[in-house]
All heavy atoms as TSV, in Angstrom:
chain	resi	resn	atom	element	x	y	z
A	1	PHE	N	N	0.807	-1.187	0.044
A	1	PHE	CA	C	-0.034	-0.032	-0.029
A	1	PHE	C	C	0.830	1.257	-0.025
A	1	PHE	O	O	0.501	2.283	-0.534
A	1	PHE	CB	C	-0.892	0.004	1.231
A	1	PHE	CG	C	-1.773	-1.144	1.306
A	1	PHE	CD1	C	-1.814	-1.989	2.391
A	1	PHE	CD2	C	-2.684	-1.362	0.258
A	1	PHE	CE1	C	-2.667	-3.080	2.464
A	1	PHE	CE2	C	-3.526	-2.497	0.359
A	1	PHE	CZ	C	-3.484	-3.356	1.412
A	2	GLU	N	N	2.016	1.232	0.617
A	2	GLU	CA	C	2.793	2.451	0.773
A	2	GLU	C	C	3.354	2.921	-0.592
A	2	GLU	O	O	3.857	3.973	-0.701
A	2	GLU	CB	C	3.972	2.217	1.724
A	2	GLU	CG	C	4.931	1.089	1.211
A	2	GLU	CD	C	5.897	0.741	2.259
A	2	GLU	OE1	O	5.538	0.012	3.190
A	2	GLU	OE2	O	7.038	1.178	2.228
A	3	PHE	N	N	3.309	2.092	-1.638
A	3	PHE	CA	C	3.883	2.434	-2.914
A	3	PHE	C	C	2.928	3.207	-3.797
A	3	PHE	O	O	3.266	3.634	-4.881
A	3	PHE	CB	C	4.377	1.166	-3.677
A	3	PHE	CG	C	5.414	0.450	-2.892
A	3	PHE	CD1	C	5.176	-0.841	-2.436
A	3	PHE	CD2	C	6.593	1.036	-2.687
A	3	PHE	CE1	C	6.151	-1.471	-1.756
A	3	PHE	CE2	C	7.637	0.398	-1.974
A	3	PHE	CZ	C	7.367	-0.907	-1.524
A	4	VAL	N	N	1.680	3.355	-3.354
A	4	VAL	CA	C	0.667	4.063	-4.143
A	4	VAL	C	C	0.085	5.184	-3.259
A	4	VAL	O	O	-0.988	5.007	-2.666
A	4	VAL	CB	C	-0.437	3.119	-4.729
A	4	VAL	CG1	C	-1.330	3.910	-5.642
A	4	VAL	CG2	C	0.163	1.954	-5.399
A	5	PRO	N	N	0.745	6.285	-3.097
A	5	PRO	CA	C	0.276	7.382	-2.264
A	5	PRO	C	C	-1.216	7.798	-2.576
A	5	PRO	O	O	-1.540	7.870	-3.726
A	5	PRO	CB	C	1.218	8.526	-2.489
A	5	PRO	CG	C	2.434	7.846	-3.080
A	5	PRO	CD	C	1.981	6.624	-3.830
A	6	GLY	N	N	-1.911	8.070	-1.565
A	6	GLY	CA	C	-3.311	8.479	-1.735
A	6	GLY	C	C	-4.279	7.343	-1.995
A	6	GLY	O	O	-5.476	7.552	-2.054
A	7	ARG	N	N	-3.798	6.170	-2.220
A	7	ARG	CA	C	-4.645	5.010	-2.445
A	7	ARG	C	C	-4.304	3.908	-1.369
A	7	ARG	O	O	-3.127	3.618	-1.230
A	7	ARG	CB	C	-4.438	4.336	-3.844
A	7	ARG	CG	C	-4.802	5.215	-4.967
A	7	ARG	CD	C	-6.312	5.361	-5.227
A	7	ARG	NE	N	-7.058	4.192	-5.413
A	7	ARG	CZ	C	-7.462	3.583	-6.555
A	7	ARG	NH1	N	-7.037	4.090	-7.692
A	7	ARG	NH2	N	-8.190	2.518	-6.541
A	8	SER	N	N	-5.328	3.366	-0.764
A	8	SER	CA	C	-5.035	2.310	0.134
A	8	SER	C	C	-5.664	1.016	-0.314
A	8	SER	O	O	-5.829	0.051	0.533
A	8	SER	CB	C	-5.548	2.702	1.516
A	8	SER	OG	O	-6.948	2.882	1.530
A	9	ASP	N	N	-6.118	0.940	-1.566
A	9	ASP	CA	C	-6.891	-0.273	-2.017
A	9	ASP	C	C	-6.134	-0.964	-3.258
A	9	ASP	O	O	-6.794	-1.568	-4.060
A	9	ASP	CB	C	-8.299	0.116	-2.343
A	9	ASP	CG	C	-8.384	1.127	-3.504
A	9	ASP	OD1	O	-7.337	1.780	-3.848
A	9	ASP	OD2	O	-9.501	1.324	-4.018
A	10	LEU	N	N	-4.845	-0.728	-3.425
A	10	LEU	CA	C	-4.071	-1.374	-4.482
A	10	LEU	C	C	-2.914	-2.184	-4.017
A	10	LEU	O	O	-2.289	-1.813	-3.032
A	10	LEU	CB	C	-3.584	-0.272	-5.439
A	10	LEU	CG	C	-4.574	0.641	-6.098
A	10	LEU	CD1	C	-3.888	1.793	-6.825
A	10	LEU	CD2	C	-5.553	-0.065	-6.994
A	11	VAL	N	N	-2.636	-3.285	-4.634
A	11	VAL	CA	C	-1.571	-4.149	-4.307
A	11	VAL	C	C	-0.741	-4.511	-5.527
A	11	VAL	O	O	-1.374	-4.794	-6.640
A	11	VAL	CB	C	-2.097	-5.463	-3.657
A	11	VAL	CG1	C	-0.996	-6.450	-3.389
A	11	VAL	CG2	C	-2.878	-5.117	-2.357
A	12	LEU	N	N	0.559	-4.542	-5.448
A	12	LEU	CA	C	1.397	-5.048	-6.549
A	12	LEU	C	C	1.600	-6.518	-6.316
A	12	LEU	O	O	1.862	-6.982	-5.243
A	12	LEU	CB	C	2.794	-4.372	-6.505
A	12	LEU	CG	C	2.813	-2.927	-6.955
A	12	LEU	CD1	C	4.250	-2.369	-6.785
A	12	LEU	CD2	C	2.448	-2.818	-8.417
A	13	LEU	N	N	1.460	-7.271	-7.411
A	13	LEU	CA	C	1.696	-8.724	-7.383
A	13	LEU	C	C	2.736	-9.100	-8.401
A	13	LEU	O	O	2.650	-8.701	-9.568
A	13	LEU	CB	C	0.412	-9.458	-7.699
A	13	LEU	CG	C	-0.787	-9.374	-6.775
A	13	LEU	CD1	C	-1.906	-10.137	-7.304
A	13	LEU	CD2	C	-0.369	-9.915	-5.381
A	14	GLN	N	N	3.637	-9.905	-7.992
A	14	GLN	CA	C	4.609	-10.513	-8.966
A	14	GLN	C	C	4.098	-11.979	-9.140
A	14	GLN	O	O	4.110	-12.771	-8.230
A	14	GLN	CB	C	6.002	-10.552	-8.367
A	14	GLN	CG	C	6.985	-11.274	-9.261
A	14	GLN	CD	C	8.309	-11.523	-8.591
A	14	GLN	OE1	O	8.550	-11.157	-7.469
A	14	GLN	NE2	N	9.178	-12.312	-9.247
A	15	LEU	N	N	3.731	-12.247	-10.360
A	15	LEU	CA	C	3.281	-13.586	-10.693
A	15	LEU	C	C	4.288	-14.179	-11.733
A	15	LEU	O	O	5.218	-13.519	-12.166
A	15	LEU	CB	C	1.873	-13.485	-11.343
A	15	LEU	CG	C	0.774	-12.989	-10.351
A	15	LEU	CD1	C	-0.511	-12.857	-11.129
A	15	LEU	CD2	C	0.721	-13.746	-9.101
A	16	GLN	N	N	4.065	-15.463	-12.100
A	16	GLN	CA	C	5.011	-16.137	-12.999
A	16	GLN	C	C	5.175	-15.406	-14.379
A	16	GLN	O	O	6.260	-15.458	-14.947
A	16	GLN	CB	C	4.562	-17.540	-13.203
A	16	GLN	CG	C	5.516	-18.382	-14.020
A	16	GLN	CD	C	5.122	-19.814	-14.101
A	16	GLN	OE1	O	4.153	-20.251	-13.444
A	16	GLN	NE2	N	5.749	-20.582	-14.941
A	17	ASP	N	N	4.149	-14.777	-14.832
A	17	ASP	CA	C	4.146	-14.113	-16.154
A	17	ASP	C	C	4.212	-12.652	-16.135
A	17	ASP	O	O	4.049	-11.995	-17.195
A	17	ASP	CB	C	2.926	-14.596	-16.980
A	17	ASP	CG	C	1.681	-14.115	-16.401
A	17	ASP	OD1	O	1.586	-13.794	-15.218
A	17	ASP	OD2	O	0.655	-14.134	-17.160
A	18	GLY	N	N	4.447	-11.962	-14.970
A	18	GLY	CA	C	4.633	-10.540	-14.967
A	18	GLY	C	C	4.248	-9.949	-13.622
A	18	GLY	O	O	4.079	-10.588	-12.636
A	19	ILE	N	N	4.232	-8.583	-13.688
A	19	ILE	CA	C	3.941	-7.799	-12.491
A	19	ILE	C	C	2.529	-7.171	-12.757
A	19	ILE	O	O	2.275	-6.568	-13.785
A	19	ILE	CB	C	4.948	-6.687	-12.247
A	19	ILE	CG1	C	6.330	-7.422	-11.971
A	19	ILE	CG2	C	4.601	-5.845	-11.036
A	19	ILE	CD1	C	7.468	-6.440	-11.949
A	20	TYR	N	N	1.684	-7.264	-11.735
A	20	TYR	CA	C	0.343	-6.713	-11.844
A	20	TYR	C	C	-0.016	-5.837	-10.742
A	20	TYR	O	O	0.559	-5.948	-9.634
A	20	TYR	CB	C	-0.647	-7.924	-11.769
A	20	TYR	CG	C	-0.534	-8.885	-12.946
A	20	TYR	CD1	C	0.425	-9.801	-13.021
A	20	TYR	CD2	C	-1.505	-8.797	-13.969
A	20	TYR	CE1	C	0.523	-10.732	-14.061
A	20	TYR	CE2	C	-1.444	-9.635	-15.094
A	20	TYR	CZ	C	-0.450	-10.609	-15.093
A	20	TYR	OH	O	-0.423	-11.477	-16.160
A	21	VAL	N	N	-0.945	-4.927	-10.918
A	21	VAL	CA	C	-1.533	-4.140	-9.874
A	21	VAL	C	C	-3.009	-4.582	-9.754
A	21	VAL	O	O	-3.713	-4.766	-10.765
A	21	VAL	CB	C	-1.396	-2.579	-10.057
A	21	VAL	CG1	C	-2.152	-2.166	-11.250
A	21	VAL	CG2	C	-1.842	-1.816	-8.811
A	22	VAL	N	N	-3.483	-4.826	-8.492
A	22	VAL	CA	C	-4.880	-5.313	-8.262
A	22	VAL	C	C	-5.480	-4.388	-7.325
A	22	VAL	O	O	-4.974	-3.997	-6.301
A	22	VAL	CB	C	-4.776	-6.781	-7.710
A	22	VAL	CG1	C	-6.165	-7.255	-7.432
A	22	VAL	CG2	C	-4.028	-7.684	-8.629
A	23	GLU	N	N	-6.710	-4.055	-7.628
A	23	GLU	CA	C	-7.566	-3.241	-6.762
A	23	GLU	C	C	-8.227	-4.176	-5.702
A	23	GLU	O	O	-8.884	-5.185	-6.046
A	23	GLU	CB	C	-8.667	-2.576	-7.540
A	23	GLU	CG	C	-9.520	-1.705	-6.738
A	23	GLU	CD	C	-10.728	-1.150	-7.549
A	23	GLU	OE1	O	-11.204	-1.808	-8.505
A	23	GLU	OE2	O	-11.085	-0.037	-7.264
A	24	ILE	N	N	-8.057	-3.901	-4.452
A	24	ILE	CA	C	-8.638	-4.625	-3.419
A	24	ILE	C	C	-10.100	-4.095	-3.239
A	24	ILE	O	O	-10.278	-2.922	-2.893
A	24	ILE	CB	C	-7.914	-4.518	-2.060
A	24	ILE	CG1	C	-6.532	-5.054	-2.221
A	24	ILE	CG2	C	-8.663	-5.243	-0.946
A	24	ILE	CD1	C	-5.686	-4.834	-0.991
A	25	ASP	N	N	-11.054	-4.950	-3.489
A	25	ASP	CA	C	-12.486	-4.539	-3.510
A	25	ASP	C	C	-13.297	-5.671	-3.077
A	25	ASP	O	O	-13.035	-6.821	-3.572
A	25	ASP	CB	C	-12.839	-4.037	-4.895
A	25	ASP	CG	C	-14.136	-3.259	-4.895
A	25	ASP	OD1	O	-14.926	-3.432	-4.063
A	25	ASP	OD2	O	-14.319	-2.622	-6.011
A	26	ASP	N	N	-14.268	-5.487	-2.304
A	26	ASP	CA	C	-15.121	-6.500	-1.849
A	26	ASP	C	C	-16.295	-6.806	-2.768
A	26	ASP	O	O	-17.096	-7.725	-2.501
A	26	ASP	CB	C	-15.573	-6.392	-0.400
A	26	ASP	CG	C	-16.410	-5.175	-0.179
A	26	ASP	OD1	O	-16.589	-4.345	-1.158
A	26	ASP	OD2	O	-16.873	-4.930	0.955
A	27	ARG	N	N	-16.367	-6.077	-3.837
A	27	ARG	CA	C	-17.422	-6.357	-4.837
A	27	ARG	C	C	-16.956	-7.532	-5.673
A	27	ARG	O	O	-15.911	-8.078	-5.484
A	27	ARG	CB	C	-17.660	-5.101	-5.742
A	27	ARG	CG	C	-18.183	-3.948	-4.963
A	27	ARG	CD	C	-18.285	-2.691	-5.850
A	27	ARG	NE	N	-16.904	-2.226	-6.061
A	27	ARG	CZ	C	-16.648	-1.166	-6.774
A	27	ARG	NH1	N	-17.613	-0.488	-7.404
A	27	ARG	NH2	N	-15.386	-0.743	-6.934
A	28	SER	N	N	-17.841	-8.017	-6.501
A	28	SER	CA	C	-17.605	-9.314	-7.196
A	28	SER	C	C	-16.388	-9.245	-8.165
A	28	SER	O	O	-15.783	-10.319	-8.311
A	28	SER	CB	C	-18.849	-9.703	-8.013
A	28	SER	OG	O	-19.215	-8.744	-8.976
A	29	TRP	N	N	-16.052	-8.134	-8.772
A	29	TRP	CA	C	-14.906	-8.061	-9.684
A	29	TRP	C	C	-13.952	-7.035	-9.221
A	29	TRP	O	O	-14.277	-5.968	-8.788
A	29	TRP	CB	C	-15.370	-7.680	-11.041
A	29	TRP	CG	C	-16.265	-8.712	-11.702
A	29	TRP	CD1	C	-17.672	-8.640	-11.803
A	29	TRP	CD2	C	-15.903	-9.943	-12.197
A	29	TRP	NE1	N	-18.149	-9.799	-12.332
A	29	TRP	CE2	C	-17.083	-10.607	-12.694
A	29	TRP	CE3	C	-14.731	-10.611	-12.404
A	29	TRP	CZ2	C	-17.127	-11.910	-13.263
A	29	TRP	CZ3	C	-14.703	-11.932	-12.912
A	29	TRP	CH2	C	-15.883	-12.447	-13.357
A	30	GLN	N	N	-12.618	-7.380	-9.284
A	30	GLN	CA	C	-11.621	-6.460	-8.977
A	30	GLN	C	C	-10.856	-6.064	-10.258
A	30	GLN	O	O	-10.738	-6.907	-11.148
A	30	GLN	CB	C	-10.550	-7.068	-8.039
A	30	GLN	CG	C	-11.028	-7.328	-6.665
A	30	GLN	CD	C	-11.910	-8.510	-6.498
A	30	GLN	OE1	O	-11.785	-9.511	-7.183
A	30	GLN	NE2	N	-12.909	-8.421	-5.596
A	31	ASN	N	N	-10.409	-4.830	-10.352
A	31	ASN	CA	C	-9.632	-4.340	-11.431
A	31	ASN	C	C	-8.213	-4.970	-11.352
A	31	ASN	O	O	-7.597	-4.877	-10.342
A	31	ASN	CB	C	-9.594	-2.836	-11.556
A	31	ASN	CG	C	-10.908	-2.245	-11.795
A	31	ASN	OD1	O	-11.632	-2.780	-12.648
A	31	ASN	ND2	N	-11.196	-1.120	-11.229
A	32	VAL	N	N	-7.770	-5.553	-12.451
A	32	VAL	CA	C	-6.436	-6.127	-12.468
A	32	VAL	C	C	-5.734	-5.607	-13.749
A	32	VAL	O	O	-6.367	-5.752	-14.830
A	32	VAL	CB	C	-6.470	-7.722	-12.492
A	32	VAL	CG1	C	-5.085	-8.215	-12.623
A	32	VAL	CG2	C	-7.141	-8.173	-11.311
A	33	GLN	N	N	-4.588	-5.018	-13.662
A	33	GLN	CA	C	-3.875	-4.598	-14.794
A	33	GLN	C	C	-2.490	-5.052	-14.768
A	33	GLN	O	O	-1.782	-4.979	-13.739
A	33	GLN	CB	C	-3.857	-3.023	-14.823
A	33	GLN	CG	C	-5.194	-2.403	-14.993
A	33	GLN	CD	C	-5.749	-2.661	-16.401
A	33	GLN	OE1	O	-5.073	-2.597	-17.348
A	33	GLN	NE2	N	-7.060	-2.886	-16.393
A	34	GLN	N	N	-1.943	-5.610	-15.904
A	34	GLN	CA	C	-0.534	-6.003	-15.943
A	34	GLN	C	C	0.252	-4.770	-16.213
A	34	GLN	O	O	0.004	-4.027	-17.113
A	34	GLN	CB	C	-0.432	-7.015	-17.083
A	34	GLN	CG	C	0.980	-7.572	-17.113
A	34	GLN	CD	C	1.140	-8.669	-18.220
A	34	GLN	OE1	O	0.794	-8.425	-19.377
A	34	GLN	NE2	N	1.636	-9.808	-17.796
A	35	LEU	N	N	1.251	-4.594	-15.380
A	35	LEU	CA	C	2.183	-3.432	-15.578
A	35	LEU	C	C	3.355	-3.801	-16.388
A	35	LEU	O	O	3.937	-2.987	-17.118
A	35	LEU	CB	C	2.723	-2.982	-14.105
A	35	LEU	CG	C	1.699	-2.437	-13.143
A	35	LEU	CD1	C	2.386	-2.134	-11.873
A	35	LEU	CD2	C	1.032	-1.225	-13.757
A	36	TYR	N	N	3.806	-5.073	-16.292
A	36	TYR	CA	C	5.034	-5.490	-17.022
A	36	TYR	C	C	4.941	-7.009	-17.244
A	36	TYR	O	O	4.660	-7.725	-16.328
A	36	TYR	CB	C	6.263	-5.153	-16.201
A	36	TYR	CG	C	7.520	-5.475	-16.901
A	36	TYR	CD1	C	8.098	-4.515	-17.792
A	36	TYR	CD2	C	8.272	-6.610	-16.623
A	36	TYR	CE1	C	9.249	-4.777	-18.495
A	36	TYR	CE2	C	9.417	-6.882	-17.315
A	36	TYR	CZ	C	9.941	-5.899	-18.257
A	36	TYR	OH	O	11.148	-6.215	-18.913
A	37	ALA	N	N	5.145	-7.372	-18.502
A	37	ALA	CA	C	5.075	-8.796	-18.827
A	37	ALA	C	C	6.480	-9.349	-18.807
A	37	ALA	O	O	7.419	-8.728	-19.280
A	37	ALA	CB	C	4.465	-8.999	-20.252
A	38	GLY	N	N	6.603	-10.545	-18.325
A	38	GLY	CA	C	7.955	-11.248	-18.302
A	38	GLY	C	C	7.828	-12.508	-17.515
A	38	GLY	O	O	7.040	-12.650	-16.645
A	39	ASP	N	N	8.655	-13.479	-17.929
A	39	ASP	CA	C	8.630	-14.813	-17.255
A	39	ASP	C	C	9.766	-14.809	-16.193
A	39	ASP	O	O	10.858	-14.469	-16.429
A	39	ASP	CB	C	8.911	-15.931	-18.304
A	39	ASP	CG	C	7.774	-16.044	-19.269
A	39	ASP	OD1	O	6.550	-15.813	-18.884
A	39	ASP	OD2	O	7.987	-16.300	-20.504
A	40	TYR	N	N	9.306	-15.314	-15.060
A	40	TYR	CA	C	10.230	-15.596	-13.908
A	40	TYR	C	C	11.073	-14.308	-13.565
A	40	TYR	O	O	12.290	-14.358	-13.532
A	40	TYR	CB	C	11.166	-16.693	-14.223
A	40	TYR	CG	C	10.393	-17.969	-14.572
A	40	TYR	CD1	C	10.228	-18.404	-15.827
A	40	TYR	CD2	C	9.808	-18.671	-13.527
A	40	TYR	CE1	C	9.526	-19.545	-16.173
A	40	TYR	CE2	C	9.029	-19.823	-13.832
A	40	TYR	CZ	C	8.944	-20.238	-15.105
A	40	TYR	OH	O	8.169	-21.341	-15.436
A	41	LEU	N	N	10.384	-13.201	-13.378
A	41	LEU	CA	C	10.965	-11.957	-12.916
A	41	LEU	C	C	11.446	-12.069	-11.436
A	41	LEU	O	O	10.841	-12.887	-10.721
A	41	LEU	CB	C	10.045	-10.793	-13.034
A	41	LEU	CG	C	9.446	-10.585	-14.487
A	41	LEU	CD1	C	8.316	-9.536	-14.387
A	41	LEU	CD2	C	10.487	-10.137	-15.423
A	42	THR	N	N	12.387	-11.222	-11.093
A	42	THR	CA	C	12.789	-11.108	-9.676
A	42	THR	C	C	12.428	-9.699	-9.281
A	42	THR	O	O	12.868	-8.766	-9.935
A	42	THR	CB	C	14.251	-11.413	-9.519
A	42	THR	OG1	O	14.533	-12.673	-9.982
A	42	THR	CG2	C	14.659	-11.316	-8.048
A	43	MET	N	N	11.676	-9.544	-8.170
A	43	MET	CA	C	11.284	-8.207	-7.680
A	43	MET	C	C	11.774	-8.102	-6.224
A	43	MET	O	O	11.531	-8.972	-5.450
A	43	MET	CB	C	9.729	-8.071	-7.771
A	43	MET	CG	C	9.410	-6.610	-7.560
A	43	MET	SD	S	7.678	-6.209	-8.064
A	43	MET	CE	C	6.692	-7.256	-7.077
A	44	ILE	N	N	12.473	-7.053	-5.995
A	44	ILE	CA	C	13.063	-6.850	-4.649
A	44	ILE	C	C	12.619	-5.429	-4.164
A	44	ILE	O	O	12.663	-4.450	-4.965
A	44	ILE	CB	C	14.630	-6.887	-4.668
A	44	ILE	CG1	C	15.055	-8.240	-5.141
A	44	ILE	CG2	C	15.162	-6.543	-3.333
A	44	ILE	CD1	C	16.498	-8.333	-5.475
A	45	VAL	N	N	12.266	-5.292	-2.889
A	45	VAL	CA	C	11.931	-4.031	-2.367
A	45	VAL	C	C	13.093	-3.705	-1.382
A	45	VAL	O	O	13.373	-4.442	-0.471
A	45	VAL	CB	C	10.583	-4.060	-1.574
A	45	VAL	CG1	C	10.314	-2.688	-0.938
A	45	VAL	CG2	C	9.525	-4.404	-2.523
A	46	ASN	N	N	13.763	-2.528	-1.633
A	46	ASN	CA	C	14.888	-2.170	-0.835
A	46	ASN	C	C	14.798	-0.695	-0.523
A	46	ASN	O	O	14.852	0.133	-1.421
A	46	ASN	CB	C	16.210	-2.486	-1.577
A	46	ASN	CG	C	17.451	-2.135	-0.798
A	46	ASN	OD1	O	17.409	-2.157	0.422
A	46	ASN	ND2	N	18.530	-1.837	-1.480
A	47	ASN	N	N	14.656	-0.331	0.753
A	47	ASN	CA	C	14.555	1.096	1.224
A	47	ASN	C	C	13.435	1.895	0.394
A	47	ASN	O	O	13.647	3.010	0.006
A	47	ASN	CB	C	15.883	1.756	1.045
A	47	ASN	CG	C	16.926	1.253	2.032
A	47	ASN	OD1	O	16.635	0.847	3.150
A	47	ASN	ND2	N	18.140	1.248	1.561
A	48	GLY	N	N	12.297	1.188	0.223
A	48	GLY	CA	C	11.214	1.918	-0.485
A	48	GLY	C	C	11.272	1.855	-2.003
A	48	GLY	O	O	10.367	2.288	-2.670
A	49	GLN	N	N	12.355	1.343	-2.567
A	49	GLN	CA	C	12.489	1.193	-4.042
A	49	GLN	C	C	12.073	-0.204	-4.409
A	49	GLN	O	O	12.407	-1.168	-3.759
A	49	GLN	CB	C	13.904	1.453	-4.494
A	49	GLN	CG	C	14.413	2.875	-4.259
A	49	GLN	CD	C	15.847	2.968	-4.790
A	49	GLN	OE1	O	16.760	2.385	-4.153
A	49	GLN	NE2	N	16.055	3.747	-5.828
A	50	ILE	N	N	11.402	-0.284	-5.540
A	50	ILE	CA	C	11.009	-1.603	-6.078
A	50	ILE	C	C	11.930	-1.844	-7.278
A	50	ILE	O	O	11.868	-1.134	-8.333
A	50	ILE	CB	C	9.552	-1.615	-6.611
A	50	ILE	CG1	C	8.604	-1.181	-5.449
A	50	ILE	CG2	C	9.141	-2.968	-7.081
A	50	ILE	CD1	C	7.231	-0.832	-5.866
A	51	LEU	N	N	12.758	-2.804	-7.167
A	51	LEU	CA	C	13.745	-3.169	-8.223
A	51	LEU	C	C	13.326	-4.508	-8.813
A	51	LEU	O	O	12.887	-5.414	-8.159
A	51	LEU	CB	C	15.141	-3.287	-7.590
A	51	LEU	CG	C	15.600	-2.044	-6.772
A	51	LEU	CD1	C	16.872	-2.409	-6.004
A	51	LEU	CD2	C	15.721	-0.823	-7.648
A	52	VAL	N	N	13.515	-4.484	-10.192
A	52	VAL	CA	C	13.049	-5.707	-10.921
A	52	VAL	C	C	14.226	-6.192	-11.804
A	52	VAL	O	O	14.923	-5.406	-12.405
A	52	VAL	CB	C	11.824	-5.332	-11.854
A	52	VAL	CG1	C	11.452	-6.529	-12.685
A	52	VAL	CG2	C	10.660	-4.850	-11.026
A	53	ARG	N	N	14.439	-7.518	-11.812
A	53	ARG	CA	C	15.378	-8.078	-12.719
A	53	ARG	C	C	14.560	-8.972	-13.700
A	53	ARG	O	O	13.853	-9.796	-13.365
A	53	ARG	CB	C	16.362	-8.988	-11.977
A	53	ARG	CG	C	17.509	-9.480	-12.927
A	53	ARG	CD	C	18.454	-10.313	-12.207
A	53	ARG	NE	N	18.024	-11.704	-12.511
A	53	ARG	CZ	C	18.410	-12.801	-11.876
A	53	ARG	NH1	N	19.197	-12.699	-10.826
A	53	ARG	NH2	N	17.986	-13.933	-12.214
A	54	ASP	N	N	14.878	-8.722	-14.984
A	54	ASP	CA	C	14.262	-9.510	-16.057
A	54	ASP	C	C	15.492	-10.020	-16.923
A	54	ASP	O	O	15.983	-9.303	-17.798
A	54	ASP	CB	C	13.387	-8.633	-16.835
A	54	ASP	CG	C	12.671	-9.470	-18.021
A	54	ASP	OD1	O	12.878	-10.602	-18.112
A	54	ASP	OD2	O	11.858	-8.822	-18.737
A	55	GLY	N	N	15.954	-11.212	-16.646
A	55	GLY	CA	C	17.136	-11.707	-17.314
A	55	GLY	C	C	18.363	-10.856	-16.934
A	55	GLY	O	O	18.672	-10.759	-15.765
A	56	ASP	N	N	18.984	-10.279	-17.960
A	56	ASP	CA	C	20.143	-9.403	-17.719
A	56	ASP	C	C	19.771	-7.908	-17.545
A	56	ASP	O	O	20.677	-7.098	-17.409
A	56	ASP	CB	C	21.120	-9.541	-18.847
A	56	ASP	CG	C	21.751	-10.933	-18.915
A	56	ASP	OD1	O	21.808	-11.611	-17.807
A	56	ASP	OD2	O	22.196	-11.364	-20.046
A	57	ILE	N	N	18.539	-7.610	-17.546
A	57	ILE	CA	C	18.064	-6.234	-17.450
A	57	ILE	C	C	17.541	-5.935	-16.038
A	57	ILE	O	O	16.836	-6.725	-15.466
A	57	ILE	CB	C	16.899	-5.977	-18.470
A	57	ILE	CG1	C	17.309	-6.208	-19.879
A	57	ILE	CG2	C	16.337	-4.551	-18.277
A	57	ILE	CD1	C	16.239	-6.251	-20.870
A	58	TYR	N	N	17.981	-4.832	-15.473
A	58	TYR	CA	C	17.568	-4.381	-14.158
A	58	TYR	C	C	16.933	-3.008	-14.295
A	58	TYR	O	O	17.408	-2.189	-15.038
A	58	TYR	CB	C	18.770	-4.197	-13.212
A	58	TYR	CG	C	19.461	-5.561	-12.880
A	58	TYR	CD1	C	20.379	-6.115	-13.711
A	58	TYR	CD2	C	19.175	-6.179	-11.706
A	58	TYR	CE1	C	20.991	-7.312	-13.475
A	58	TYR	CE2	C	19.763	-7.413	-11.379
A	58	TYR	CZ	C	20.713	-7.952	-12.271
A	58	TYR	OH	O	21.284	-9.135	-11.997
A	59	PHE	N	N	15.794	-2.757	-13.612
A	59	PHE	CA	C	15.149	-1.438	-13.608
A	59	PHE	C	C	14.385	-1.232	-12.286
A	59	PHE	O	O	14.152	-2.184	-11.532
A	59	PHE	CB	C	14.258	-1.259	-14.823
A	59	PHE	CG	C	13.092	-2.231	-14.866
A	59	PHE	CD1	C	11.880	-1.967	-14.312
A	59	PHE	CD2	C	13.266	-3.474	-15.554
A	59	PHE	CE1	C	10.826	-2.811	-14.416
A	59	PHE	CE2	C	12.197	-4.412	-15.638
A	59	PHE	CZ	C	10.995	-4.044	-15.073
A	60	GLU	N	N	14.065	-0.023	-12.021
A	60	GLU	CA	C	13.280	0.402	-10.891
A	60	GLU	C	C	11.859	0.577	-11.353
A	60	GLU	O	O	11.574	1.242	-12.347
A	60	GLU	CB	C	13.846	1.700	-10.295
A	60	GLU	CG	C	13.044	2.102	-9.021
A	60	GLU	CD	C	13.583	3.401	-8.444
A	60	GLU	OE1	O	14.565	3.940	-8.962
A	60	GLU	OE2	O	13.021	3.810	-7.445
A	61	LEU	N	N	10.922	0.001	-10.610
A	61	LEU	CA	C	9.515	0.214	-10.871
A	61	LEU	C	C	9.059	1.424	-10.078
A	61	LEU	O	O	9.017	1.345	-8.842
A	61	LEU	CB	C	8.737	-1.075	-10.478
A	61	LEU	CG	C	7.259	-1.022	-10.631
A	61	LEU	CD1	C	6.851	-0.950	-12.138
A	61	LEU	CD2	C	6.621	-2.300	-10.049
A	62	LEU	N	N	8.601	2.430	-10.760
A	62	LEU	CA	C	8.123	3.636	-10.129
A	62	LEU	C	C	6.589	3.625	-10.131
A	62	LEU	O	O	5.950	3.207	-11.088
A	62	LEU	CB	C	8.573	4.874	-10.869
A	62	LEU	CG	C	10.109	4.997	-10.971
A	62	LEU	CD1	C	10.444	6.202	-11.911
A	62	LEU	CD2	C	10.789	5.110	-9.654
A	63	THR	N	N	6.007	4.045	-8.998
A	63	THR	CA	C	4.542	4.104	-8.835
A	63	THR	C	C	4.025	5.520	-8.919
A	63	THR	O	O	2.760	5.604	-8.695
A	63	THR	CB	C	4.118	3.399	-7.522
A	63	THR	OG1	O	4.714	4.069	-6.455
A	63	THR	CG2	C	4.563	1.937	-7.483
A	64	GLU	N	N	4.857	6.465	-9.161
A	64	GLU	CA	C	4.440	7.802	-9.273
A	64	GLU	C	C	5.056	8.425	-10.516
A	64	GLU	O	O	6.169	8.018	-10.861
A	64	GLU	CB	C	4.799	8.685	-8.119
A	64	GLU	CG	C	4.114	8.296	-6.829
A	64	GLU	CD	C	4.588	9.132	-5.666
A	64	GLU	OE1	O	5.268	10.121	-5.924
A	64	GLU	OE2	O	4.259	8.867	-4.521
A	65	PRO	N	N	4.332	9.343	-11.230
A	65	PRO	CA	C	5.024	10.038	-12.395
A	65	PRO	C	C	6.250	10.806	-11.936
A	65	PRO	O	O	6.342	11.304	-10.867
A	65	PRO	CB	C	3.936	10.983	-12.848
A	65	PRO	CG	C	2.683	10.531	-12.230
A	65	PRO	CD	C	3.050	9.835	-10.946
A	66	ILE	N	N	7.265	10.827	-12.812
A	66	ILE	CA	C	8.479	11.581	-12.514
A	66	ILE	C	C	8.201	13.061	-13.026
A	66	ILE	O	O	7.768	13.260	-14.114
A	66	ILE	CB	C	9.654	10.984	-13.307
A	66	ILE	CG1	C	9.934	9.572	-12.835
A	66	ILE	CG2	C	10.848	11.900	-13.143
A	66	ILE	CD1	C	10.927	8.904	-13.659
A	67	ALA	N	N	8.539	14.012	-12.171
A	67	ALA	CA	C	8.382	15.425	-12.523
A	67	ALA	C	C	9.363	15.744	-13.565
A	67	ALA	O	O	10.529	15.387	-13.492
A	67	ALA	CB	C	8.537	16.335	-11.350
A	68	SER	N	N	9.002	16.396	-14.647
A	68	SER	CA	C	9.938	16.763	-15.687
A	68	SER	C	C	10.400	18.187	-15.566
A	68	SER	O	O	9.910	19.010	-14.921
A	68	SER	CB	C	9.292	16.559	-17.062
A	68	SER	OG	O	8.106	17.264	-17.133
């Protein structure tokens, strides 16, 4: 929850085929969106940063827009 400021009803999930964000909702359907597709990703949270490894590629997953 701490990675999505202002929202307390979203969760990041790392599944076998990618990274997803899921809306926690007690109604019959929850919104699920794939953020990044990939097989057997590694996701690490370190000091509030979400780091992802996809094979030989490493990147940071940001949950807020970057100010330009």
